[in-house]
N, C-alpha and C positions, 0 to 999 in steps of 0.2 A: 457772511449772511448777517445783518443786524436784525434784531426784534426787540419788541417793546413788550415786555410782559407785565401781567398783572397778577401773576401767581404770588401768594403770600409765603413768606418763609415763618415757620414756626419752629423755634428750637426747643429740642427735648433735652431736659437737663437731668434725666436719670443718671447718665454717667457721672455727673459731678457729684451726686450722692451716693454712688457707689464707691467712688475714691474716698469720700469723707467717712463712710462708715467703716473704711478699713483701719481707723484710729478712733480715738475719743477725744479729739482735740476740736472737733466742730470746723475743720478746714478740709479741702476747699469749701466755701460757703455757696450753697445752692442759690440763696436770695441773692447774694451778690453776683454770682454768675448771670442769673436772670435780668437783674438790673442793668449789667453791662451789655448784654445782648439787645435788650430793648433801647438802651441808649444809643447802640450802633445801627439802629434802624431795622431790627427784626419786628415781624408783625405779630408776632404772638410767642407764646411759651406752651409747651407740652409737657405733660408728666404722665407716666404710668406707675401709679402706685399699684403694688402687689401686696397680697396678705401677708407675706413673711417679712415686708418692710426692708427688703435686702438692698434697696436703694432708697427710692422716696419714701419718706415717712409721713404719718398723719400730721405731725407737726409741720412739716414742709409744706403740705397741701394747705394749712392755714395761713402760713406766712405768706405763700405765693398768692392766695386769694386776695389777702390784704395788699400786696404790692400791686396786682393788677388793677385795684381800684384807683391807682394813681396813674394808670395810663388807660384811660377809658376808650382810647382809639384802638387798642390792641385786644387780641384774642386770647382768651385763657382756654386751653383744650386739656380735658383730663381724658385719658383712655384706659382701657382695662376691660376685664370680664364682668359684665353686669350681674353675674350670678355669684361672684365673690363678695367683696365689700364696697365695690364701686359705686352703687347707688346711694351709700350713705354719704359719700362725698358730694355727689351732685345734688341731693336733696339739702344738703348743708350750705353748700358754697355756689350753686346755680351758675356754673361756668358757662361762657358762650357757647361751647360745643362740648359734646362727650363723643367719644369714638368708641364704640363696642368692638372688643377684640375677643375671639374664642380661644384664649389660651388657658392651660391647665395651671394649677397653682404653682407647681414647681418648675413650670417650663423655663428654659434658658432665655429664650426669646420668641417672639411671636413668629409664627412660620406657617400660617394658613388663614384663608378667610372664613366667613360663614358659608353654609350651604343650604339652598332652599330646594324643596319645600321642608327639608327636616328641621330647620331652626325656626321657622316662621312663627308658628304658635307661641313659642315660649318668648320670643323677642318682641312681639308686638305689644303687650301690655306695657312693659317697660319703656318701648319708644313712645307710647301714648302718654305716659307719666312724665317723661321728660319734655315732651313738647307742651304739655299742660302747665309746666314750670317756665316754659320760655327759653328752653335750652334745645340747641339745634343738634340733630342726632346723625352721626356718620356711622356706617358700618364697614369694618375692615373685610376686605373682598378681594378674591382671586382675580385675575383679568379673564372675565368670562362673561362676553356679551349677553348670552341667554340668562343669566341669573338677574339682570337689571329690572326686568319688569316685576320680579318677586319683591326686590328691594322697595320699589315704588308702592307697591300693594300694601306692604305693612307699615308704610309712613315714615320711613326714614327720608331725610333730607339730603344727604350726601354718601358717596361711598370713598372709601379711602383704599385706593389700589395697592397692593401688596406687591412691591417692586423689586424683592430679592431676585426672582428669576431674570428680571432685566440687568440688574447689576452683575449677576453671575455671568451673563453671557456677553456683557459689555467688552467689545473689542475683539469678539470671535465672530466668526461666519454665521452663527446662529443668532445673533442679536438682531438682525433686521426683522426676521419673522416674529421674534419674541416682542420687539417693540410693537408691532402692527396688531398684535392681541391687545396692547394697552390702549393704542389709537381707536381700535374697534369698540372696545369696552367704554371708554369715555364717550364716543359717539352714542353708544346705545344708552348709556347712563343720562347723557342730556335729552335725548328723544324722550326719555320718561319724566324729564324735569327735575332730574336729579344733579347736585352739584359734584363735583370730582375733586378730590385730594389724592395725594400719593405720598408712599413713605416705606421706607425699610432699605438700607444699605445704599442710599444715594448719597453722591459726594460731588466735590467741585468738577471732577473729570467726567462723570456720566450723566450730570445733572442737565448740562445746555442741552444735549440731544433730546433727552426726555421731554424737557420743557417746551423745546421748539415743536416736537412731533404730535405731542398730546394737546390737541386743541381744547380750550377751556378749562384748563387745569387751574383750580382755585388757590390750592394751598399744598405745599409739601412741608412734612413734619421730618426733621432731620436731628439725629442725636448723636450716635456713635463717632461718625466720620467727623462732624462738625467739632465735637468737644476734642477729638484726637488732634485736628488741625489747630485748635485754640492752645492746644498745650505746647504747640511749637512756635506760633506766632501771635497769640493773644486773641481775646475774644473779639474785639473791635475789627481787627484786620480780617478775621475769619468770616465774621457776619458780612462785611462788605464783600468778601470773595464770593460768597454764597448768594447774595443779592446781584451780582454781576452775573454770575453763572445763570440766574434765572432771567436776564435781561432787564433788570429793574434799573 
């Protein structure tokens, strides 16, 4: 089965920064990694700066913001918890997209989405501020169709579906039912006029099925698996592999 996807690939370069930060030599270069991924055809770059700077640092955000000006047709996506330091970066650099993620300061990695109505009142003013700056807002969400009207009501533009459950069941008998949750959530999101992104534990093996099944998928953000692949075959070959997995 061949398909022609319009799903964009945004490369998360956090893990490059994590490796660099283990020494004081400045290598590998986060900036060079981003440049090579963009040159290979990636449609965007994603970063998730955390307050402890254990991977992406404030200096990286500045350098990458400057780099993205040289690629006006590509997307700069900054993700993170808007109640930590994230909004300072958004106000300063005005990325194309901000993805709000409800993780705690010391959290190992993101592992759940926002919950409504609980989070609605605190998120709405920050969403309004971002949109006033011309920044698209995506909310990190679990695959739950019933949450989509609430996302639309507080003014977000997109959802990023948290795909770790899909990845964890891939290749097992539980995967088909799990995948249908994403299909149904994407449909519910689009009915509300929301765009659909996805990310977390996607790789070249599980991505083709997901991209074919989830109609309207606009963007995937991939970091850990992509950087792991790049360690073996290089950035260019890896980006080409992921674009092929997306049917591009």
